C-alpha positions as CSV (number, residue, x, y, z in Angstrom):
1,M,-86.4,-125.6,2.7
2,A,-88.9,-124.2,0.6
3,E,-87.8,-126.0,-2.2
4,L,-89.1,-129.2,-1.1
5,F,-92.9,-128.5,-1.7
6,D,-91.6,-127.6,-4.9
7,A,-90.6,-131.1,-5.3
8,V,-93.5,-132.5,-4.4
9,T,-95.4,-130.6,-7.1
10,E,-92.8,-131.3,-9.9
11,W,-93.7,-133.0,-12.8
12,D,-91.6,-136.3,-12.5
13,N,-92.3,-136.5,-8.6
14,L,-95.8,-136.6,-9.6
15,W,-95.4,-138.9,-12.7
16,R,-93.8,-141.3,-10.4
17,A,-96.1,-141.2,-7.8
18,F,-99.0,-142.0,-10.2
19,A,-96.6,-145.1,-11.0
20,V,-96.4,-146.5,-7.8
21,A,-99.9,-145.7,-6.8
22,A,-101.0,-147.7,-9.6
23,R,-98.7,-150.7,-9.3
24,G,-100.8,-153.7,-9.3
25,K,-104.0,-151.7,-9.8
26,R,-104.2,-150.4,-13.1
27,R,-107.2,-152.4,-14.7
28,K,-109.2,-151.6,-11.4
29,G,-111.6,-149.1,-10.9
30,S,-110.9,-145.8,-10.2
31,A,-106.8,-146.2,-10.8
32,A,-108.0,-147.6,-14.8
33,A,-110.4,-144.4,-14.8
34,F,-107.1,-142.0,-14.1
35,E,-105.1,-143.6,-16.1
36,Q,-107.1,-143.1,-19.0
37,Q,-106.3,-139.3,-19.0
38,V,-103.3,-139.6,-16.4
39,A,-101.1,-136.3,-18.2
40,D,-105.0,-134.4,-18.0
41,R,-105.2,-135.7,-14.1
42,L,-101.6,-134.9,-13.3
43,V,-101.9,-131.1,-14.3
44,I,-104.7,-131.1,-12.8
45,V,-103.6,-132.2,-9.4
46,Q,-100.1,-130.1,-10.2
47,D,-102.3,-126.7,-10.3
48,E,-104.3,-127.5,-7.5
49,L,-101.7,-128.0,-5.5
50,R,-99.4,-124.8,-6.6
51,G,-102.7,-123.2,-6.1
52,K,-103.6,-123.8,-2.5
53,T,-106.7,-125.2,-4.0
54,Y,-106.3,-129.3,-3.5
55,R,-108.7,-130.5,-1.4
56,P,-108.8,-134.5,-0.2
57,G,-111.8,-136.6,-1.1
58,A,-113.8,-138.4,1.2
59,Y,-112.6,-142.1,2.1
60,R,-114.4,-144.9,1.4
61,H,-114.4,-147.6,4.8
62,F,-114.3,-151.1,4.8
63,F,-113.5,-153.5,7.7
64,I,-111.1,-156.7,7.6
65,H,-111.1,-159.3,10.1
66,E,-107.7,-161.4,10.0
67,P,-105.9,-161.2,11.9
68,K,-108.3,-158.9,13.7
69,R,-111.3,-156.8,12.9
70,R,-109.6,-153.4,11.8
71,K,-111.8,-150.6,10.0
72,I,-109.5,-149.9,6.8
73,S,-110.0,-146.1,4.9
74,A,-109.5,-146.4,1.7
75,A,-108.3,-142.7,-0.1
76,P,-109.4,-141.7,-3.5
77,F,-106.9,-142.8,-5.8
78,R,-105.6,-139.3,-7.0
79,D,-105.2,-138.6,-3.3
80,R,-103.1,-141.5,-3.0
81,V,-101.0,-140.2,-5.7
82,V,-100.5,-136.9,-4.0
83,H,-99.6,-139.0,-0.7
84,H,-97.0,-140.5,-2.8
85,A,-95.6,-137.6,-4.2
86,L,-95.5,-136.3,-0.6
87,C,-93.7,-139.0,0.9
88,Q,-91.0,-139.7,-1.8
89,V,-89.6,-136.3,-1.1
90,I,-90.4,-136.2,2.9
91,E,-89.4,-140.1,3.6
92,P,-85.4,-139.5,3.1
93,L,-85.1,-136.3,5.5
94,F,-87.0,-138.5,8.2
95,E,-85.3,-142.1,7.1
96,A,-81.8,-140.9,8.3
97,S,-83.0,-139.7,12.2
98,F,-85.1,-143.4,12.4
99,I,-83.1,-146.2,14.4
100,A,-81.8,-149.2,12.8
101,D,-84.5,-151.1,14.5
102,S,-87.5,-149.9,13.3
103,Y,-88.7,-152.3,10.9
104,A,-92.0,-151.5,9.7
105,N,-93.2,-149.7,6.0
106,R,-89.3,-148.8,5.6
107,R,-87.2,-150.1,2.3
108,S,-85.3,-153.2,3.4
109,K,-87.0,-154.0,6.4
110,G,-90.3,-155.7,7.0
111,T,-91.8,-158.6,8.5
112,H,-89.5,-161.3,8.2
113,R,-86.3,-159.2,8.9
114,A,-88.1,-158.1,12.1
115,V,-88.5,-161.8,12.7
116,E,-84.5,-162.6,12.0
117,R,-83.7,-159.9,14.4
118,L,-85.9,-160.9,17.1
119,Q,-84.2,-164.4,16.5
120,H,-81.2,-163.0,17.2
121,H,-81.6,-161.5,20.4
122,A,-83.7,-164.6,21.5
123,R,-80.5,-166.3,21.0
124,R,-78.2,-163.9,22.9
125,Y,-80.4,-162.6,26.0
126,R,-82.4,-164.7,28.6
127,Y,-85.6,-162.6,29.3
128,V,-87.8,-160.4,26.9
129,L,-90.5,-157.9,27.5
130,R,-92.8,-157.7,24.6
131,A,-95.7,-155.0,24.3
132,D,-97.7,-153.3,22.1
133,I,-99.7,-150.0,22.2
134,V,-103.2,-149.5,22.5
135,Q,-105.5,-148.4,19.7
136,H,-102.2,-147.1,17.9
137,F,-103.9,-145.5,14.7
138,P,-107.0,-144.5,16.5
139,S,-104.9,-143.0,19.3
140,L,-102.3,-140.7,17.5
141,D,-102.7,-137.0,18.8
142,H,-102.5,-134.3,15.5
143,D,-101.0,-131.8,17.5
144,L,-98.3,-133.8,18.7
145,L,-97.6,-135.2,15.4
146,R,-97.7,-131.7,13.8
147,G,-94.7,-130.7,15.8
148,K,-92.6,-133.6,15.2
149,L,-93.2,-132.6,11.6
150,A,-92.4,-129.1,12.4
151,R,-89.0,-130.2,14.1
152,V,-87.4,-131.4,10.6
153,V,-89.6,-129.8,7.7
154,D,-89.1,-125.9,7.4
155,D,-91.3,-125.6,4.5
156,P,-94.9,-123.7,5.4
157,D,-96.1,-125.4,2.1
158,L,-95.3,-128.5,2.5
159,L,-96.5,-128.3,6.0
160,W,-100.0,-126.6,4.6
161,L,-100.3,-130.3,2.4
162,A,-99.3,-132.5,4.9
163,G,-101.5,-130.7,7.5
164,L,-104.8,-131.0,4.8
165,I,-103.6,-134.8,4.2
166,L,-103.6,-135.2,8.7
167,D,-107.0,-133.2,9.0
168,S,-108.6,-135.3,6.0
169,G,-108.4,-138.2,8.6
170,A,-109.6,-136.7,11.7
171,G,-112.0,-138.8,13.4
172,V,-112.4,-141.6,10.8
173,L,-111.4,-144.1,13.6
174,A,-113.5,-142.2,16.6
175,D,-115.4,-145.1,17.0
176,E,-112.3,-147.6,17.5
177,Y,-111.2,-145.3,19.4
178,S,-111.8,-145.2,23.8
179,P,-111.0,-142.3,25.7
180,V,-107.8,-142.2,27.6
181,Y,-106.8,-139.1,30.2
182,F,-103.5,-138.1,31.2
183,P,-102.0,-136.1,34.0
184,G,-103.2,-132.4,33.4
185,D,-105.5,-133.4,30.9
186,D,-109.1,-131.2,31.1
187,L,-112.4,-132.2,29.9
188,L,-111.4,-130.7,26.6
189,A,-108.7,-133.1,25.8
190,A,-111.4,-135.7,24.8
191,C,-112.1,-133.0,21.9
192,R,-108.2,-133.1,20.7
193,P,-108.2,-134.6,17.0
194,R,-106.6,-137.8,16.8
195,G,-106.1,-140.7,14.9
196,L,-104.8,-141.8,11.4
197,P,-106.6,-143.6,8.5
198,I,-105.3,-147.6,8.2
199,G,-104.6,-148.0,4.8
200,N,-102.9,-144.7,4.1
201,L,-99.5,-144.9,2.9
202,T,-98.5,-141.5,5.2
203,S,-100.5,-143.1,7.9
204,Q,-97.4,-145.9,7.9
205,F,-94.9,-143.2,7.4
206,W,-96.0,-141.0,10.4
207,S,-96.5,-143.6,12.6
208,N,-93.2,-144.3,12.4
209,V,-92.2,-140.6,12.5
210,Y,-94.7,-140.2,16.0
211,L,-92.5,-143.1,17.5
212,D,-89.3,-142.1,16.6
213,D,-88.7,-140.5,19.9
214,F,-90.2,-143.0,21.6
215,D,-87.8,-145.4,20.0
216,W,-84.3,-143.3,20.9
217,F,-85.8,-142.9,24.6
218,V,-85.6,-146.5,24.9
219,Q,-82.3,-146.8,23.2
220,R,-80.4,-144.0,24.6
221,Q,-82.1,-142.9,27.9
222,L,-82.8,-146.5,29.0
223,G,-80.0,-148.0,27.4
224,C,-81.6,-151.0,25.7
225,G,-78.9,-151.9,23.0
226,A,-81.7,-154.9,22.4
227,Y,-85.0,-153.3,21.1
228,L,-87.0,-153.3,18.0
229,R,-90.1,-152.3,16.8
230,Y,-92.9,-153.1,14.4
231,V,-95.7,-150.7,14.0
232,D,-97.2,-150.4,17.5
233,D,-95.6,-154.1,18.6
234,F,-92.1,-153.7,20.0
235,A,-89.8,-155.9,22.5
236,L,-86.9,-155.6,24.7
237,F,-84.1,-157.9,26.1
238,G,-82.0,-158.2,28.9
239,D,-80.2,-160.5,31.3
240,D,-82.0,-159.1,34.2
241,R,-85.5,-159.3,35.1
242,K,-85.6,-156.8,37.6
243,T,-84.2,-154.2,34.4
244,L,-86.7,-155.0,32.3
245,W,-89.3,-154.6,35.1
246,Q,-88.0,-150.8,35.7
247,W,-88.0,-150.6,32.0
248,K,-91.8,-151.5,31.6
249,E,-92.6,-148.8,34.0
250,A,-90.0,-146.1,32.4
251,L,-91.7,-146.7,29.2
252,I,-95.5,-146.5,30.2
253,A,-94.5,-143.1,31.4
254,R,-92.4,-142.3,28.7
255,L,-95.5,-143.4,26.3
256,A,-98.0,-141.4,28.3
257,Q,-95.8,-138.2,27.2
258,E,-97.2,-139.4,24.0
259,R,-100.5,-139.5,24.8
260,L,-100.3,-143.4,24.1
261,T,-100.5,-146.3,26.5
262,I,-99.6,-150.4,26.6
263,H,-101.5,-153.2,27.2
264,A,-99.9,-153.4,30.4
265,S,-101.2,-156.5,31.5
266,E,-99.8,-158.7,29.1
267,A,-96.7,-157.1,29.1
268,Q,-94.5,-159.2,31.1
269,V,-91.0,-160.3,31.3
270,L,-90.7,-164.2,30.3
271,P,-87.8,-166.1,29.6
272,T,-86.6,-166.3,25.7
273,R,-86.8,-170.0,25.6
274,C,-90.6,-169.8,26.3
275,G,-91.0,-168.8,22.7
276,I,-91.9,-164.5,21.7
277,P,-95.2,-164.3,20.0
278,W,-94.5,-161.8,17.3
279,L,-96.1,-161.0,14.1
280,G,-98.3,-164.5,13.6
281,F,-95.4,-166.4,14.5
282,V,-93.9,-168.1,17.7
283,V,-90.2,-167.3,17.9
284,Y,-87.6,-169.5,19.5
285,P,-84.0,-169.5,19.9
286,T,-83.7,-172.3,18.0
287,H,-86.7,-172.3,15.5
288,R,-89.8,-170.5,14.9
289,L,-93.4,-172.2,14.3
290,L,-97.0,-170.2,13.1
291,K,-99.5,-168.9,15.1
292,R,-102.1,-171.6,14.8
293,R,-104.9,-168.8,14.1
294,N,-102.9,-167.8,10.8
295,A,-103.3,-171.5,9.7
296,V,-106.7,-171.7,10.6
297,N,-107.7,-168.4,8.9
298,F,-105.5,-169.5,5.3
299,T,-107.5,-173.0,5.6
300,R,-110.6,-170.9,5.9
301,R,-109.8,-168.5,3.5
302,L,-108.4,-171.5,0.8
303,S,-111.6,-173.5,0.8
304,G,-113.4,-170.7,-0.1
305,N,-111.0,-169.4,-2.7
306,L,-111.5,-173.3,-4.3
307,D,-114.6,-173.2,-4.1
308,A,-114.5,-169.7,-6.1
309,Y,-112.2,-171.2,-8.8
310,R,-114.5,-174.3,-9.4
311,A,-118.0,-171.8,-9.8
312,G,-115.6,-170.0,-12.3
313,S,-115.4,-166.9,-10.3
314,I,-111.6,-166.4,-9.8
315,S,-109.3,-167.6,-12.5
316,F,-106.8,-170.4,-11.5
317,A,-103.8,-167.1,-11.3
318,E,-105.8,-165.4,-9.0
319,L,-106.1,-168.7,-6.7
320,D,-102.4,-169.5,-7.2
321,A,-101.4,-165.7,-6.3
322,S,-102.9,-166.1,-2.7
323,V,-101.2,-169.7,-2.2
324,R,-97.9,-168.2,-3.6
325,G,-98.6,-165.4,-1.1
326,W,-99.2,-167.5,2.0
327,I,-96.2,-169.8,1.0
328,N,-93.9,-167.2,1.0
329,H,-94.5,-165.5,4.2
330,V,-95.1,-168.8,6.1
331,R,-91.5,-170.5,5.1
332,Y,-89.8,-168.1,7.5
333,A,-91.1,-170.6,10.1
334,D,-91.0,-174.5,10.7
335,T,-94.1,-175.2,8.7
336,W,-93.2,-178.2,6.0
337,G,-95.4,-180.4,7.6
338,L,-98.5,-177.8,7.9
339,R,-97.9,-177.4,4.5
340,K,-98.0,-181.0,3.6
341,H,-100.8,-181.9,5.7
342,L,-102.8,-178.6,4.5
343,F,-102.2,-178.8,1.0
344,A,-103.0,-182.8,1.1
345,A,-106.4,-182.0,2.7
346,H,-107.0,-179.2,0.3
347,P,-105.6,-180.0,-3.3
348,I,-104.7,-177.5,-5.9
349,P,-104.2,-178.3,-9.3
350,G,-100.8,-178.6,-10.6
351,R,-99.3,-177.5,-6.8
352,R,-96.7,-179.1,-4.5
353,A,-96.4,-178.0,-0.8
354,K,-93.4,-176.1,-1.3
């Protein structure tokens, strides 16, 4: 598979990677500057990759607070082009092995498909075990991930590039990580390289690679035919509570092999009829509701955007895009009454609740 690295550095692949990375950003900062001399800059990137002189740049860090506080690490634009060039080549190799019910950062999947699938299982089964991984991106272990990549990718040059990107993110989430010790660890375990920058395309992809073995463990070893995962959130369904409790202990032990833990006290076996918190919604067998926090956060954001629009700080197109994005998301739940009330209280010129 030595031709894989050649495919990454091929001109057409780099050009396509630039186009995808620049989508929606061509008038903004580093993307606009890169595009002004795009051919010359892509030649430089190509030469650096082929000559093994390419080195990732420094990340720009900032925090978001919805739905919870998270540290986002933005790579320089040229590095984002390289990330896309790499993923365009190797994603298909791994995609073929992923389970069908892994929904994050995959074509024809996504949040709404995951919500629909969860409700499908909720209608068929009496009980659910829902859990999430503690400190997911800060905890992902580099040595384990390198091994998982090498099992599929038999190209030293491509693994060199993947290793560079992986190393560039080591420690960026160190201040977000609380040390966890696993059986057999010594004092040096705390020094193991770990963490994937939230915001990298490669991090999203590698997260699925990292948890692929766990996904197959749940489906094959545990024999759970109704399982799905979205990033670090996952759910197992069944009609026997005792079996689900046993599965909980088994998956805790299996995740420890990946140097991961779950919020054990929050992972309870509950009747599906009581509603399942899932990706910003509460999903019932018969209907879906929006989490209250989502509505509160959007109301606050809408109020701020309306003030900014009246002050001339943002255009109507920007205001409208924000509203449309939220509506397109929440219409997957029973939110007609909520939207009608919200837009009556915060009227927007030329818009009705939809």
